[in-house]
C-alpha positions in Angstrom: 0.0 0.0 0.0 1.5 3.3 -1.0 -0.9 5.4 1.0 -3.3 4.7 3.8 -4.5 8.1 4.9 -8.0 7.9 6.2 -8.7 11.6 7.0 -11.8 12.4 5.0 -10.5 15.7 3.7 -7.4 14.4 2.0 -7.5 11.5 -0.5 -4.2 12.0 -2.3 -4.3 14.1 -5.4 -8.1 14.2 -5.2 -10.0 17.2 -6.6 -13.1 18.3 -8.5 -12.4 18.9 -12.2 -15.1 21.7 -12.2 -14.9 25.3 -11.3 -12.7 26.6 -14.1 -13.7 29.6 -16.2 -13.9 29.1 -20.0 -13.0 31.8 -22.5 -16.7 32.5 -23.3 -17.4 33.4 -19.7 -19.1 30.1 -18.7 -17.8 28.0 -15.9 -17.1 24.2 -15.9 -19.7 22.6 -13.6 -18.5 21.2 -10.3 -19.7 17.9 -8.9 -19.7 16.0 -12.2 -16.1 14.7 -12.5 -13.4 14.1 -9.9 -9.8 12.9 -10.2 -7.5 11.1 -7.8 -4.8 8.5 -7.2 -5.8 4.8 -7.6 -8.3 3.6 -5.0 -6.3 0.5 -3.8 -5.5 2.2 -0.5 -9.0 3.5 0.2 -10.4 2.4 3.6 -12.2 3.5 6.7 -13.5 7.1 6.9 -12.0 8.1 3.5 -14.0 5.3 1.8 -17.2 6.5 3.5 -16.4 10.2 2.6 -15.9 9.3 -1.1 -19.1 7.2 -1.1 -20.9 10.3 0.2 -20.2 12.0 -3.2 -22.7 9.7 -4.8 -20.3 8.5 -7.5 -21.9 6.3 -10.1 -18.8 5.4 -12.1 -15.1 5.1 -11.5 -12.9 5.1 -14.6 -9.6 3.2 -14.1 -7.0 4.1 -16.7 -4.3 1.7 -15.4 -2.8 -1.3 -17.2 -3.9 -4.8 -16.4 -0.6 -5.5 -14.4 -1.2 -2.4 -12.4 -4.8 -3.3 -11.6 -3.7 -6.9 -10.6 -0.9 -5.6 -8.4 -3.1 -3.0 -6.6 -6.8 -3.9 -7.0 -9.1 -0.9 -6.7 -11.6 -0.5 -3.8 -14.3 1.8 -5.2 -17.0 3.2 -2.9 -20.4 1.4 -2.7 -22.7 2.2 -5.5 -19.9 3.0 -8.0 -19.4 0.9 -11.1 -15.8 0.5 -12.2 -14.8 0.8 -15.9 -11.3 -0.3 -16.8 -9.8 1.7 -19.7 -6.2 0.6 -20.3 -4.6 3.6 -21.9 -1.2 2.0 -22.4 -2.2 -1.5 -23.5 -0.5 -1.1 -26.8 2.6 0.6 -25.5 6.0 -1.0 -26.2 7.5 0.9 -23.3 8.0 -0.4 -19.8 4.6 -1.1 -18.1 4.2 1.4 -15.2 3.8 -1.5 -12.8 7.4 -2.5 -13.5 8.6 0.8 -11.9 7.5 -0.6 -8.6 10.1 -3.3 -8.9 12.7 -1.0 -10.4 12.3 1.5 -7.5 13.1 -1.3 -5.0 16.7 -1.3 -6.4 17.7 2.4 -6.2 21.3 1.9 -7.6 20.0 -0.1 -10.6 17.2 2.4 -11.2 19.6 5.3 -11.0 21.9 3.7 -13.6 19.1 2.7 -16.0 17.3 6.1 -15.8 20.3 8.4 -15.8 21.1 11.2 -18.2 17.5 12.3 -18.7 16.1 8.9 -19.5 13.2 9.5 -17.1 12.2 12.8 -18.8 12.5 11.2 -22.3 10.3 8.3 -21.1 7.5 10.6 -20.0 7.7 12.9 -23.1 7.3 9.7 -25.2 4.5 8.5 -23.0 2.5 11.7 -23.3 2.8 11.5 -27.1 1.5 8.0 -26.8 -1.5 9.3 -24.9 -2.4 11.0 -28.2 -1.5 8.4 -30.8 -1.6 4.8 -29.3 -4.7 2.9 -30.5 -5.3 1.8 -27.0 -5.0 5.3 -25.7 -7.4 6.7 -28.4 -9.9 3.9 -27.5 -9.6 4.5 -23.8 -10.0 8.3 -23.9 -12.8 7.9 -26.5 -14.6 5.5 -24.1 -14.1 7.9 -21.2 -15.5 11.0 -23.0 -18.3 9.1 -24.7 -19.4 7.7 -21.3 -19.2 11.1 -19.6 -21.6 12.5 -22.1 -24.4 10.4 -20.5 -26.1 11.7 -17.4 -26.5 8.3 -15.8 -22.7 7.9 -15.6 -22.2 11.0 -13.6 -20.9 11.9 -11.0 -17.8 10.1 -11.9 -14.1 9.8 -10.9 -11.2 9.1 -13.1 -7.8 7.9 -11.9 -4.6 6.1 -12.9 -1.9 5.3 -10.3 -0.7 8.6 -9.0 -3.4 10.5 -10.8 -0.9 12.8 -12.6 -0.2 11.5 -16.1 -3.0 9.5 -17.8 -5.5 11.2 -15.6 -3.7 14.5 -16.2 -4.1 14.2 -19.9 -7.7 13.1 -19.7 -8.6 16.2 -17.7 -6.4 18.6 -19.7 -7.9 17.5 -23.0 -11.5 17.8 -21.6 -10.9 21.2 -20.1 -9.2 22.4 -23.3 -12.2 21.2 -25.3 -14.5 23.1 -22.9 -12.7 26.3 -23.6 -10.6 26.6 -20.5 -7.4 28.7 -21.4 -4.2 26.7 -21.7 -2.5 28.5 -18.8 -5.4 27.5 -16.5 -5.3 24.0 -17.8 -1.5 23.8 -17.1 -2.0 25.3 -13.6 -4.6 22.6 -12.9 -2.3 19.9 -14.2 0.6 21.1 -12.0 -1.5 21.1 -8.9 -0.6 17.4 -8.7 2.9 18.2 -7.7 2.0 19.5 -4.2 -0.4 16.6 -3.7 2.2 14.0 -4.8 4.9 15.5 -2.6 2.6 15.4 0.4 1.4 11.8 -0.2 4.6 10.2 -1.7 7.5 12.2 -0.3 8.5 9.3 1.9 8.9 7.2 -1.3 11.4 9.6 -2.7 13.2 10.0 0.6 13.5 6.2 1.0 14.8 5.9 -2.6 17.5 8.4 -1.9 18.4 7.0 1.5 19.1 3.6 -0.1 21.5 5.0 -2.6 19.2 6.3 -5.3 19.8 9.5 -7.3 17.1 12.1 -6.6 17.5 13.5 -10.2 16.2 10.1 -11.4 13.2 9.7 -9.2 12.0 13.3 -9.2 10.9 13.2 -12.8 9.0 10.0 -12.2 7.1 11.6 -9.3 6.4 15.0 -10.9 3.9 16.6 -13.2 6.1 18.8 -15.5 5.0 21.4 -18.0 7.2 19.7 -20.7 5.3 16.5 -20.3 1.8 18.0 -20.9 3.2 20.2 -23.7 4.5 17.0 -25.5 0.9 15.8 -25.7 -0.5 19.1 -26.9 2.3 19.3 -29.5 1.4 15.9 -30.7 -2.3 16.9 -31.0 -1.3 20.0 -33.0 1.1 18.1 -35.2 -1.3 15.3 -36.0 -4.7 16.9 -35.9 -4.3 20.6 -35.7 -6.4 21.3 -32.6 -8.2 19.7 -29.7 -11.5 19.6 -31.5 -10.0 17.6 -34.4 -8.2 15.3 -32.0 -11.5 14.5 -30.4 -13.5 14.1 -33.7 -10.8 12.5 -35.9 -8.3 11.0 -33.5 -10.9 9.6 -31.0 -13.8 9.3 -33.4 -16.2 11.1 -31.2 -19.5 12.0 -32.8 -20.7 15.6 -33.0 -23.7 14.6 -30.8 -21.3 13.3 -28.1 -19.2 16.5 -28.1 -22.4 18.6 -27.9 -23.6 16.6 -25.0 -20.3 16.9 -23.2 -20.3 20.6 -23.6 -23.9 20.9 -22.5 -23.3 18.8 -19.4 -20.0 20.3 -18.3 -20.6 24.0 -19.1 -23.0 26.2 -17.2 -25.6 27.8 -19.3 -24.7 31.3 -20.6 
């Protein structure tokens, strides 16, 4: 278990996706979509607090090995939908990092000289182009367009990368300015440091190089920009990414906008 906090006010990296102001003056509705770390450590009061939100659906973006290693414990009444973003990736499965981090000297050697940063830049490009990623994000947005799916929660492992892109793309589509989208994405850093700081400290204390693990445990502007650059290179803009890349119907996009944006 990476975390086992049970205070009801602080599930790691948990927050409402709503509340942001779009460029047309409308605000993204709160109480429809939340984001967090994986729910494998959820127990006691925290589980009851989360159940009190009335969640109907939990979208799990992790790989099959991640789900097997750390089974999710969703709140009562919530249906879990597994959407494996990285199923088609030829990079290291995120679950393998657990094993690698147990051997800090080896991890420091294998991930030296910017390998961590290059891995994440490539992974964020994969979020846009991998067939499994396109299918997973299409499934997420298509489902969120339906009222009976909401309120919903989306998560991966630390809630910063796959979840970060899922939220960033949705907010961008809804008209939230890029700087506000980036600010929301980077909020994960303070949450991750609070929840997982001991992991980093333990890694360093056992001979690991902090310069190697910090990029793994951080949300960095360059990572998210890699995904946006891939969208622009391949599709032109976020609307074309959703329509062409993800194959979302106009009716689905209209329903998403109507659901998530307050009326003018």
